[in-house]
N, C-alpha and C positions, 0 to 999 in steps of 0.2 A: 870130084872135080870140084874146084874153088871157082868163083866168079872174078871179075875185074874188082869189084867193091872190097869181097874179102882181100884180095893179093894187096890192095890200097891201104885197108884197115892195119894188116900184118905189118906192111913196110912202115905206116905212121908209128904203130907200137914198138917195133924195132929202133927206130930212129928216137923216139922218146926213151925207152929204155937208154939208150948208149949215152943219150944227153944226159940223164941223171947218173949214171955210173961217172962218166966225166967229169961234172960239175958239183954232184950232191946235192943239186935242186930237187926238193921234193914240194908238193901241196903244203906242207906245214911252214917250210921256207916260205914260200909264195906267199900264205896267208900273213906272215910275220913283217914281210917286206911292204906289202900292200897296207895293212894296217898302221904300221910305222911310219911310212911315208906319207899318207894322206893325213895322220894326225899332225905333221909337220905343216903338209900344206894348209889347213886348215887355221893354222896360227900364224901363217906368214901373210906380213902386210903386202906383197906385191901380187901373188896370185890367190892369194886366201878368198879376197873380195870376188874373185872372177867365180870361182865355186860356190861361195856363200849365196849369191843371188839365184843360182840355178840348182841347187841342192838341197832339199829341206830335210829327207829322210837320206841318211849316207849309208844305211845298209844294202839297198839295192844297188846302189853304185859301186860299193866296195867289193860287194857279190860279182858283179860284172867286170871289174879290174882283176879280180883273182882268175876268172875264167880267160880273161885277156892275157894275163900274165902266163898261165899255163901253157898258152896257145903260144906265145912268144918265146918263152924261154925253153918250153920243154916239145913243143910242136905237136902238141895233145889235139889240136884241132876243136877243142872244147867251146871256144869262142865264135860265135857267129856273126858278130854286130859289125859294124862301119863306121870307124873312126873320124874318118875325114870330114863327112857330113856336119858331125856332130862339131867340130873345131872351126868350121870355116865362117860361121856368123861370129864369133867369140871376138871381143875387143882385144886381141893380143898380138905380141910381135915376137920380136929377137929376144926381146929384155924377160920377158915372161918364159920363153923358150930355155933360157939361161938358168932363170931362177930354178924353175923345173928339174933341170938337168943336176944342179947345184944340189937340191934338196934330194932327190934321186939319188945321186952318188953318194953322199954323206950318210943317207941310211942303208944304204946297199953294203956300203963299207964298214957300217957300225953292226950289220944283224946278219951278214953272210960271210962264210969263208972267202977269202980272196978268190978263189977261181970261180966260184959262183956269182960273186960281186962283179967281177969282169966281166961275165957272160951276160949279166942283167944290163948293167952299164953301157956294153959295148951295141944292147939292142934298144936301149933307152936312147942313146945318142941316135940312133938312125932312124928311128920314130920321130922324134923332135926335128931333125932335120926334114923329113919327109912331110911333117905337118905344117913347119913352116912355111916350105915352098907352097904348099896347097893354099894356106892362109894367104901370102901374098899375091898369088894367081887369083886366088876369088875377091881379092881387091884391087885388080888390073894392075899389079906389078910383076914384072917380069925380072928374075932375079938372076945375075951373071953368076958365073962359077964362085964360089968363096964370098959372095954377097951376102947380107943378111939384110932382112926386113924390121924396118922400123916404121911405125904408123907416124904420120905427120900429127904435130900435135897442135892444137887450135891457138894460135896467138891472140894476145888480147890487145885491144888497141883503145885508145882514150873513144868514150861513148860508148862502148860495149857493154 
């Protein structure tokens, strides 16, 4: 007789296998996507600096992102982190999430077959929306449906 844990593991493995079959996504594709995407991120004028001041050694970050995307895209359950708390204190808003998505979409479309790219992009869009809502809430802004979070910029006045 199997335990509940064995049954959950078997269901997760079956779901992962079904996703692999339906999308063609595997760890090699996830590695290429993560490496290609973050190469673009590092070179980007808007979001690159947000990462640059926080990440000195990219290898551990990329390893975590590969686990994250394996869990997100294939339901493998290999990522055990909590992305929301890491994003809440960052100086980011809708503009950063839009650029992140733009770079992600470009990379996915360039490196992945269409069905896999669509699968990754759909999840990336949901992640960006969730993180943007969380960042807004952490900054005491409650967004209405369809509303975006844009940080107020400091205005200059004479004497500053």
